[in-house]
N, C-alpha and C positions, 0 to 999 in steps of 0.2 A: 879340366881345371884351367882357369884363366889367371894369369899372374903378371905382375910387374914388380919392380923393386920395393914399392910401398905397400902393396896389398895383393891378395889373391882371392879369386872367386871360385868356389868349388860347388858344382851343381850335381846332386845325387838324389836318388830315391831313398826313402827311409830304409829299405832293405839293403841298399848299397852303402849305407852309412853306418851300419852296425859296427860297433867297436871304435868308430871315429869320434873325434872331438875337435871343435873349432872355437875360436874366441867369440864369434857372433854367428848365430844361426837364425835364418829366416825360413819359416815353415809355411808352405802354402797348403791350407786345408780347404781350399776353395771348392765349395759345393753349395748349391742353392736349390732348396726344395722345401715345401711346407711340411712334408712328412718327417723331416729330421733324419733322413737316411744319409749316412756319411760313408757308406761303402767300406772299403778296406781300412779307412781311418778308425773304424770302431774296434779293430783288433788291439787289445790292450798292450801286447808286446810291441807293436809298431808305434803306438802312442808313446809308450815308455821310451823307446829309442829316440823318437822325434823330440821329446821335450827334455831329455836329460843330457844332450850332447853339447850344450853351449857352456863355455867357461865363464863368460861375462854378460852376454846379452842374448835374449831370446825374443824374437818377434814372430807372432803367429798371425797370418793373414787369412781371413776367411769370413764366411757369413755367420754372424753371431746367432741369428735366429735358428738357422739350421743346426749349428753346433749345440745350442742350448736345448733344442727339441730332440736331440739324438739320444738322450738318456745314456750317454757314454761318459768316459773320462773327460771328453771335450766340454761337456756341460759344466762339470766342476771347474775346469780351467777357465772358462768364460766367466762364471760367477765369481771365482777367486780374483780374476783380473779386475772385475768391476768393483769388488769389495776393497781392493788395495789401490784403487784409482790408477790402474795400469791399462785400462780399457780405453781405446780411442775409436770413436765412430768417424770414419773418413767423411761421410756425408755431412756431418755437423762440424767437425773440427778442422778438417784439412781442405777447406774450400780453395785455398791458394796452392795446393800441392802441385798442380800442373805447372804453375808459374815458377815455383821453386825448382822443380826438376829442369824446366827449360833454361832457367838462369844458370844452373849448375852446368848444364851441357854446353852453353855458350862459353862459360868460364873455362871449361876444359877443351874448348874448341872442337867439340864433337858435332855441333850444329852450326851452319852458317846463317847469315842474315835472311836468306830466302826460305829457310825452314822454320816457319813461325810456330806452328802448333806441334808439340811433342807427341808423336804417335808411336814410333818404334825405333829402338836403338839396339844394334848389335856391337859388341866389342870386336873390332876388326883384327885380322891377321893372327887369329888364334886357332889351333886345331879343333877345339870344341867351342862352339859359339854360345855365348850366354846372352839371352835377349831380355830386354826390359820392355814391357808394353803397358800402355795406359788403357784401362778397360772401364766402361761405365755400365752398371747394371740398371734395371728398371727403377731402382731406388736412388740412382745417381751416386752410389757408393763407388769411390775411386780406390782401386787397389793396384799394387805393383805385383806383377806375376813374373816369375822366373821360369823360363823354359828354353830348350835348345832349338835353334832353327838356323840353318846355314845361310844367313843373310849378312849384308853389310848395312851401313847406315842408310835408312830410307824412310820416306814419309808415305803413309798409306791413307 
């Protein structure tokens, strides 16, 4: 868990989150394959835990094609999000996402002027490190991925 007086970031697996609840939940369902295989995400109990733990806001990051082709609860979630205009395609709608992230990092003084392109950021001086990384797939979809890695601020 990473925290300061204004917010905290808690990174856990779905299994480690059972019984927990947070104001905002960001779920990484990142899988990319044409066969629609979502692995452990197809487990209904895990999916239920993942999508029912947010008090106010739930963000699901993943490959919509893979999730839709999975014939699991994730297909219904994607279709429902599209129906309610809650679906956002990063490749189409968030072309300036890199610049927004970079501007925010400069504002919070996490990048200096020599670090022009945002690549990787770790929150420093915390026992468990939370890393944000920019990733581009073959379809130029930009997604934010949360994972643990023992690094400090660096460009790769």
